[in-house]
N, CA, C and O of each residue as an XYZ file, in Angstrom:
600
protein
N       0.960     -1.105     -0.133
C       0.006      0.032     -0.151
C       0.692      1.386     -0.155
O       1.196      1.664      0.933
N       0.827      2.245     -1.054
C       2.016      3.590     -0.801
C       1.017      4.373     -0.078
O      -0.197      4.573     -0.104
N       2.227      4.787      0.687
C       2.032      5.795      1.302
C       1.841      7.716      1.148
O       2.720      8.253      0.475
N       1.288      8.185      1.452
C       1.683      9.071      1.493
C       2.196     10.327      1.797
O       1.272     10.675      2.531
N       3.009     11.343      1.799
C       3.568     11.696      2.770
C       3.433     13.607      2.517
O       2.776     14.000      1.553
N       3.817     14.194      3.055
C       3.959     15.733      2.334
C       5.125     15.981      3.270
O       5.465     15.530      4.363
N       5.648     16.951      2.340
C       6.688     17.579      2.428
C       6.858     17.846      3.521
O       7.877     17.196      3.755
N       6.491     18.582      4.840
C       6.591     18.834      5.885
C       6.322     17.517      6.788
O       6.794     17.557      7.924
N       5.831     16.714      6.522
C       5.495     14.987      7.275
C       7.042     15.290      7.971
O       7.294     15.465      9.163
N       7.852     15.290      6.970
C       9.211     14.566      7.258
C      10.228     15.346      8.009
O      11.118     14.802      8.663
N      10.093     16.520      7.913
C      10.788     17.999      8.179
C      11.536     18.316      9.775
O      12.679     18.701     10.019
N      10.382     17.981     10.729
C      10.540     18.460     11.740
C      11.996     17.045     12.766
O      13.014     17.485     13.300
N      11.689     15.725     12.757
C      11.819     14.674     13.161
C      13.549     14.930     13.174
O      14.288     14.860     14.156
N      13.808     15.151     12.179
C      15.517     15.230     11.665
C      16.713     16.166     12.807
O      17.824     15.920     13.276
N      15.604     17.465     12.899
C      15.713     18.145     13.531
C      15.677     18.037     15.510
O      16.403     18.480     16.399
N      14.758     17.431     15.481
C      14.810     16.746     16.935
C      16.118     15.859     17.230
O      16.921     16.273     18.065
N      16.324     14.764     16.624
C      17.010     14.405     16.855
C      18.664     14.622     16.953
O      19.408     14.338     17.892
N      18.973     15.207     15.699
C      20.042     16.201     15.473
C      20.404     17.151     17.184
O      21.477     17.141     17.788
N      19.199     17.832     17.564
C      19.156     18.601     18.322
C      19.555     17.756     19.514
O      20.306     18.284     20.335
N      19.006     16.071     19.787
C      19.265     15.876     21.048
C      20.875     15.164     21.241
O      21.512     14.973     22.277
N      21.231     14.864     19.796
C      22.825     14.493     19.163
C      23.635     15.629     20.090
O      24.471     15.515     20.986
N      23.045     16.683     19.505
C      24.086     17.906     19.783
C      24.188     18.234     20.982
O      25.346     18.355     21.381
N      23.243     18.454     21.829
C      23.105     18.386     23.393
C      24.032     17.416     23.690
O      25.198     17.810     23.742
N      23.808     16.173     23.914
C      24.951     14.836     24.083
C      26.055     15.514     24.011
O      26.760     15.590     25.017
N      26.370     16.035     23.023
C      27.620     16.224     22.512
C      28.069     17.584     23.074
O      29.281     17.564     23.286
N      27.699     18.341     23.275
C      28.172     19.727     24.196
C      28.235     19.259     25.273
O      29.364     19.358     25.755
N      27.159     18.541     26.201
C      26.888     19.003     27.363
C      27.825     17.824     28.309
O      28.763     18.169     29.027
N      27.446     16.641     28.175
C      28.063     15.136     28.927
C      29.094     15.341     28.798
O      29.510     15.598     29.927
N      30.518     15.466     27.550
C      31.699     15.112     28.084
C      31.943     16.635     29.340
O      32.520     16.553     30.424
N      31.451     17.608     28.880
C      32.266     19.097     30.054
C      31.684     19.116     30.862
O      32.262     19.504     31.877
N      29.994     18.683     31.034
C      28.916     18.789     32.346
C      29.424     18.646     33.323
O      30.628     18.848     33.480
N      28.447     18.170     34.445
C      28.416     17.409     35.578
C      28.407     16.268     35.620
O      27.716     15.551     34.897
N      29.273     15.850     36.585
C      29.078     14.339     36.395
C      27.661     13.514     36.705
O      27.615     12.323     36.397
N      26.141     14.362     37.511
C      25.215     13.456     37.605
C      24.216     14.628     36.855
O      24.410     15.844     36.856
N      23.403     14.094     36.394
C      22.359     14.271     35.313
C      21.574     15.448     36.584
O      21.453     15.201     37.784
N      21.131     16.728     35.863
C      20.665     17.698     36.735
C      19.061     17.448     36.679
O      18.599     16.739     35.786
N      18.293     17.999     37.575
C      16.756     17.414     37.749
C      16.280     18.096     36.308
O      15.690     17.537     35.382
N      16.796     19.717     36.425
C      16.310     20.065     34.244
C      16.494     19.365     33.465
O      15.837     19.575     32.445
N      17.193     18.479     33.446
C      18.063     17.840     32.336
C      16.803     16.550     32.098
O      16.089     16.383     31.109
N      16.843     15.846     33.230
C      15.526     15.233     33.446
C      14.306     15.334     33.141
O      13.672     14.638     32.347
N      13.889     16.366     33.881
C      12.563     17.000     33.386
C      12.287     17.027     31.772
O      11.282     16.572     31.227
N      13.291     17.599     31.186
C      13.661     17.805     29.666
C      13.342     16.473     29.452
O      12.130     16.319     29.300
N      14.162     15.196     29.370
C      14.116     14.096     28.799
C      12.762     13.514     29.112
O      12.259     12.839     28.214
N      12.238     13.627     29.979
C      10.866     13.232     30.532
C      10.192     13.756     29.321
O       9.774     13.020     28.427
N      10.075     15.348     29.314
C       9.276     16.012     28.673
C       9.052     15.009     26.769
O       8.104     14.597     26.100
N      10.553     15.047     26.645
C      10.971     14.714     25.650
C      10.245     13.218     25.047
O       9.426     13.213     24.128
N      10.697     12.053     25.719
C       9.490     11.197     25.922
C       8.373     10.894     26.002
O       7.837     10.020     25.321
N       7.774     11.658     26.961
C       6.473     11.833     26.700
C       5.671     12.007     25.508
O       4.618     11.406     25.297
N       6.331     13.048     24.558
C       6.184     13.732     23.134
C       6.065     12.532     22.582
O       5.086     12.012     22.045
N       7.612     11.958     22.832
C       7.417     10.705     21.993
C       6.494      9.319     21.758
O       6.341      8.627     20.752
N       6.042      9.230     22.876
C       4.884      8.718     23.167
C       3.593      8.856     22.743
O       2.802      7.975     22.408
N       3.434     10.171     22.793
C       2.430     10.762     22.168
C       2.066     10.332     20.345
O       1.068      9.857     19.802
N       3.723     10.876     19.703
C       3.633     10.365     18.579
C       3.741      8.846     18.144
O       2.844      8.317     17.488
N       4.306      8.512     18.341
C       4.175      6.946     18.436
C       2.686      6.571     18.885
O       2.392      5.650     18.122
N       1.898      6.740     19.493
C       0.777      6.793     20.263
C      -0.580      7.113     19.146
O      -1.680      6.655     19.458
N      -0.422      7.977     17.745
C      -0.934      8.751     16.935
C      -0.302      7.914     15.610
O      -1.028      7.747     14.630
N       0.987      7.431     15.621
C       1.187      6.510     14.412
C       0.414      4.837     14.485
O      -0.261      4.233     13.652
N       0.810      4.518     15.680
C       0.020      2.957     16.098
C      -1.465      3.484     15.556
O      -1.868      2.776     14.632
N      -2.129      4.276     15.821
C      -3.891      3.883     15.918
C      -4.065      4.314     14.417
O      -5.086      3.802     13.957
N      -3.435      5.043     13.568
C      -3.417      5.345     12.742
C      -3.196      3.484     11.471
O      -3.826      2.916     10.579
N      -2.019      3.314     12.191
C      -1.580      2.016     11.285
C      -2.441      1.573     11.546
O      -3.368      1.754     10.757
N      -2.699      0.797     12.675
C      -3.056     -0.657     12.904
C      -3.985     -0.948     11.980
O      -3.861     -1.965     11.298
N      -5.191      0.015     11.802
C      -6.511     -0.273     10.983
C      -5.987     -0.953      9.358
O      -6.550     -1.901      8.810
N      -4.442      0.022      8.636
C      -4.473     -0.396      7.749
C      -3.304     -1.343      7.712
O      -3.699     -2.459      7.373
N      -2.178     -1.308      7.907
C      -0.966     -2.790      8.396
C      -1.127     -2.773     10.055
O      -0.922     -1.871     10.868
N      -1.606     -4.227     10.228
C      -1.681     -4.645     11.837
C      -0.600     -4.597     11.951
O      -0.248     -3.836     12.852
N       0.494     -5.286     11.213
C       1.762     -6.029     11.638
C       2.620     -4.441     12.425
O       3.119     -4.231     13.531
N       2.423     -3.544     11.095
C       3.703     -2.412     11.649
C       2.545     -1.853     12.764
O       3.089     -1.391     13.767
N       1.344     -1.812     12.787
C       0.935     -1.234     13.771
C       0.808     -1.435     15.444
O       0.641     -0.662     16.387
N       0.978     -2.893     15.296
C       1.124     -3.603     16.680
C       2.783     -3.715     16.723
O       3.113     -4.499     17.613
N       4.045     -3.090     15.933
C       5.280     -3.290     16.026
C       5.379     -0.932     16.514
O       6.273     -0.285     17.059
N       4.280     -0.581     16.059
C       4.565      1.012     16.985
C       3.823      1.018     18.089
O       3.890      1.947     18.894
N       2.938     -0.142     18.266
C       2.387     -0.031     19.642
C       3.222     -0.263     20.758
O       3.215      0.359     21.821
N       4.351     -1.750     20.242
C       5.196     -2.136     20.891
C       5.981     -1.083     21.773
O       6.114     -0.988     22.994
N       6.623     -0.058     20.337
C       7.358      0.908     20.683
C       7.216      1.890     21.717
O       8.029      2.196     22.589
N       5.583      2.529     21.406
C       4.901      3.275     22.376
C       5.233      2.905     23.735
O       5.878      3.558     24.555
N       4.503      1.341     23.901
C       4.672      1.120     25.422
C       6.252      0.883     26.379
O       6.411      0.831     27.599
N       7.158      0.787     25.366
C       8.851      0.393     25.040
C       9.399      2.184     25.966
O      10.012      2.342     27.021
N       8.799      3.286     24.919
C       8.936      4.100     25.393
C       8.219      4.868     26.843
O       8.553      5.836     27.527
N       7.439      4.200     26.879
C       6.426      4.748     28.148
C       7.499      4.195     29.356
O       7.999      4.987     30.155
N       7.750      2.930     29.382
C       8.834      2.525     30.342
C       9.834      3.133     30.531
O      10.167      3.003     31.709
N      10.706      3.929     29.812
C      11.519      4.815     29.415
C      11.153      6.002     30.323
O      11.814      6.203     31.342
N      10.048      6.848     29.961
C       9.538      7.848     30.509
C       9.567      7.457     32.162
O      10.227      7.993     33.052
N       8.602      6.316     32.244
C       8.803      5.961     33.757
C      10.503      5.955     34.630
O      10.945      6.524     35.628
N      10.999      5.101     33.734
C      12.173      5.012     34.845
C      13.141      6.674     34.966
O      13.982      6.872     35.843
N      12.801      7.610     33.978
C      13.369      9.237     33.808
C      12.342      9.477     35.441
O      12.732      9.603     36.601
N      11.410      9.466     35.047
C      10.541      9.918     36.578
C      11.070      9.555     37.615
O      11.299     10.446     38.434
N      11.554      7.789     38.053
C      12.176      7.605     38.718
C      13.203      8.339     39.096
O      13.161      9.057     40.095
N      14.008      8.250     38.490
C      15.341      8.747     38.235
C      15.484     10.476     38.902
O      16.396     10.935     39.589
N      14.397     11.068     38.469
C      14.387     12.798     38.471
C      13.377     12.660     40.384
O      13.372     13.648     41.118
N      13.060     12.062     40.578
C      12.643     11.818     41.791
C      13.895     11.286     42.876
O      13.857     11.817     43.985
N      14.821     10.438     42.671
C      15.737      9.575     42.749
C      17.270     10.821     43.214
O      18.250     10.815     43.959
N      16.713     11.599     42.360
C      18.125     12.643     42.047
C      17.746     13.649     43.288
O      16.656     13.705     43.858
N      19.197     14.615     43.631
C      18.609     15.633     44.926
C      17.992     16.926     44.813
O      18.051     17.265     43.631
N      17.581     17.560     45.325
C      16.903     18.659     45.231
C      18.052     19.799     45.057
O      19.105     19.819     45.694
N      17.657     20.729     44.089
C      18.780     21.916     44.242
C      18.552     22.581     45.684
O      17.502     22.793     46.290
N      20.072     22.876     46.081
C      19.749     23.710     47.371
C      20.093     23.317     48.397
O      21.061     23.662     49.076
N      18.954     22.206     48.671
C      18.768     21.392     49.556
C      19.795     20.293     49.892
O      20.396     20.333     50.965
N      20.006     19.309     48.990
C      20.258     18.257     48.654
C      19.797     17.291     49.030
O      20.312     16.197     49.261
N      18.565     17.721     49.134
C      17.664     16.336     49.670
C      16.978     15.793     49.079
O      16.371     16.485     48.262
N      16.574     13.965     49.108
C      16.158     13.279     47.847
C      14.425     12.901     48.479
O      14.377     12.175     49.471
N      13.084     13.407     47.879
C      12.355     13.213     47.857
C      11.709     11.959     47.860
O      12.337     11.290     47.038
N      11.013     11.433     48.221
C      10.093     10.129     48.301
C       9.058     10.291     47.360
O       8.329     11.276     47.237
N       9.046      8.866     46.467
C       8.208      8.731     45.207
C       7.159      8.699     45.518
O       6.327      9.195     44.757
N       6.822      8.224     46.513
C       5.052      8.236     46.970
C       4.856      9.708     46.877
O       3.892     10.133     46.239
N       5.472     10.312     47.309
C       5.111     12.000     47.581
C       4.797     12.234     46.062
O       3.861     13.029     45.972
N       5.196     11.873     44.994
C       4.369     12.130     43.503
C       3.120     11.882     44.082
O       2.421     12.755     44.597
N       2.795     10.516     43.987
C       1.641     10.062     44.146
C       0.570     10.669     44.787
O      -0.639     10.541     44.598
N       1.309     11.472     45.718
C      -0.305     12.144     46.367
C      -0.271     13.095     45.805
O      -1.015     13.923     46.329
N       0.353     13.546     44.743
C       0.006     14.755     43.773
C       0.566     16.552     43.997
O       0.426     17.509     43.235
N       1.240     16.458     45.400
C       2.301     17.588     45.422
C       3.335     16.925     46.193
O       3.179     16.607     47.371
N       4.442     16.710     45.489
C       5.554     16.726     45.709
C       6.611     17.140     46.352
O       7.427     16.779     47.200
N       6.196     18.451     45.338
C       7.713     19.744     45.640
C       6.995     20.884     45.348
O       7.420     22.023     45.543
N       5.808     20.578     44.840
C       5.203     22.306     44.788
C       5.920     22.872     43.515
O       7.086     22.543     43.297
N       5.254     23.712     42.673
C       5.739     24.402     41.335
C       7.364     24.811     41.620
O       7.996     24.809     42.676
N       7.854     25.229     39.982
C       7.597     24.356     39.463
C       8.234     23.042     39.093
O       8.845     22.838     38.044
N       8.109     22.505     39.690
C       8.737     20.694     39.809
C       7.578     19.884     39.849
O       7.763     18.669     39.770
N       6.470     20.288     39.951
C       5.164     19.546     40.162
C       4.850     19.612     38.755
O       3.925     18.872     38.420
N       5.289     20.186     38.002
C       4.977     19.981     36.261
C       5.520     18.403     36.034
O       4.831     17.615     35.386
N       6.775     18.017     36.603
C       7.258     17.009     36.272
C       6.061     15.453     36.010
O       5.624     14.649     35.186
N       6.041     15.941     37.602
C       4.812     15.076     38.090
C       3.366     14.828     37.326
O       2.844     13.827     36.835
N       2.979     16.163     37.454
C       1.319     16.211     36.340
C       1.888     15.960     35.000
O       0.879     16.097     34.308
N       2.774     15.702     34.249
C       2.784     15.156     32.875
C       3.056     13.870     32.886
O       2.742     13.088     31.988
N       3.537     13.646     33.707
C       3.786     12.032     34.291
C       2.692     11.177     34.715
O       2.561     10.029     34.292
N       1.817     11.788     35.642
C       0.541     11.692     35.778
C      -0.633     11.669     34.775
O      -1.501     10.796     34.794
N      -0.604     12.470     34.087
C      -1.438     13.001     32.847
C      -1.485     11.780     31.534
O      -2.359     11.613     30.682
N      -0.131     10.997     31.764
C       0.714     10.073     30.539
C      -0.004      8.548     31.155
O      -0.541      7.624     30.544
N       0.234      8.739     32.492
C       0.192      7.469     32.629
C      -1.478      6.816     32.585
O      -1.918      5.709     32.276
N      -2.057      7.959     33.004
C      -3.695      7.822     32.912
C      -4.342      6.940     31.758
O      -5.129      5.993     31.724
N      -3.362      7.997     30.464
C      -3.523      7.280     29.423
C      -3.428      6.326     28.951
O      -4.278      5.670     28.348
N      -1.856      6.006     29.263
C      -1.446      4.929     29.268
C      -1.992      3.257     29.968
O      -1.747      2.127     29.546
N      -2.611      3.601     30.888
C      -3.414      2.646     31.966
C      -5.172      2.480     30.941
O      -5.880      1.489     31.118
N      -5.436      3.212     30.303
C      -6.396      2.921     29.651
C      -6.222      2.057     28.054
O      -7.020      1.391     27.394
N      -4.855      2.427     27.856
C      -4.337      1.824     26.462
C      -3.586      0.239     26.573
O      -3.687     -0.581     25.661
N      -2.892     -0.001     27.736
C      -2.252     -0.801     27.632
C      -2.703     -1.795     28.604
O      -3.631     -1.508     29.361
N      -2.054     -3.093     28.661
C      -2.346     -3.552     29.992
C      -1.324     -3.964     30.756
O      -0.153     -3.765     30.433
N      -1.731     -4.658     31.986
C      -0.405     -4.155     32.978
C       0.599     -5.637     32.525
O       1.789     -5.670     32.840
N      -0.145     -6.949     31.668
C       0.750     -7.567     31.318
C       1.648     -7.100     29.652
O       2.406     -7.815     28.995
N       1.303     -6.009     29.433
C       1.994     -5.435     28.127
C       3.061     -4.581     29.342
O       4.222     -4.988     29.332
N       2.838     -3.795     30.051
C       3.792     -2.907     30.950
C       4.954     -3.598     31.283
O       6.084     -3.208     30.989
N       4.659     -4.751     31.972
C       5.487     -6.119     32.907
C       6.110     -6.732     32.356
O       7.176     -6.794     32.969
N       6.154     -7.382     31.360
C       7.046     -8.462     30.668
C       8.168     -7.644     30.126
O       8.252     -6.447     29.849
N       8.955     -8.578     30.059
C      10.257     -8.029     29.131
C      10.162     -7.663     27.677
O       9.074     -7.589     27.106
N      10.748     -7.546     27.373
C      10.506     -7.473     25.550
C      11.006     -8.483     25.127
O      11.790     -8.921     25.969
N      10.960     -9.148     24.168
C      11.482    -10.077     23.802
C      11.269    -10.248     22.007
O      11.244    -11.247     21.287
N      11.155     -8.990     21.759
C      11.054     -8.357     20.252
C      10.065     -9.162     19.493
O       9.991     -9.168     18.264
N       9.224     -9.918     20.392
C       7.814    -10.415     19.543
C       6.596     -9.318     19.805
O       6.440     -8.597     20.790
N       5.815     -9.418     18.655
C       5.170     -8.880     19.104
C       3.408    -10.047     18.332
O       3.372    -10.908     17.453
N       2.369     -9.501     19.151
C       0.903    -10.354     18.633
C       0.892    -10.204     17.308
O       1.315     -9.120     16.908
N       0.634    -10.756     16.735
C      -0.407    -11.081     15.232
C      -1.294    -11.203     15.113
O      -1.744    -11.408     13.986
């Protein structure tokens, strides 16, 4: 089945990829040894956006090409798992100023640290709600084998 693309459809993802690579090249070798909370927040936002993009592609594709749609759905699940780990890393990292490490359970209470840090948890909770509606617990906790349902 031929795919129809517009010139704009492929314009932005290569720039996003280049920006991530550029950030890594410039900041990791000369940067601090520990990832900052601001960078973890940005990585989390990036992964959540990528999750939404893969979700949109999986939903549109699965009706036309079911096997490709299932592969994209599996990728969407793995990206969510990555976002969940980055969120956990955010909570495991020390707070700026005090060096205190907050409890992950505080995030579930809804007000772990107040603004602006709360935006990370709000974004995570909004996406987690959508993930729970779209994904089974077995999908989220099964180790990835490369095999998807067909």
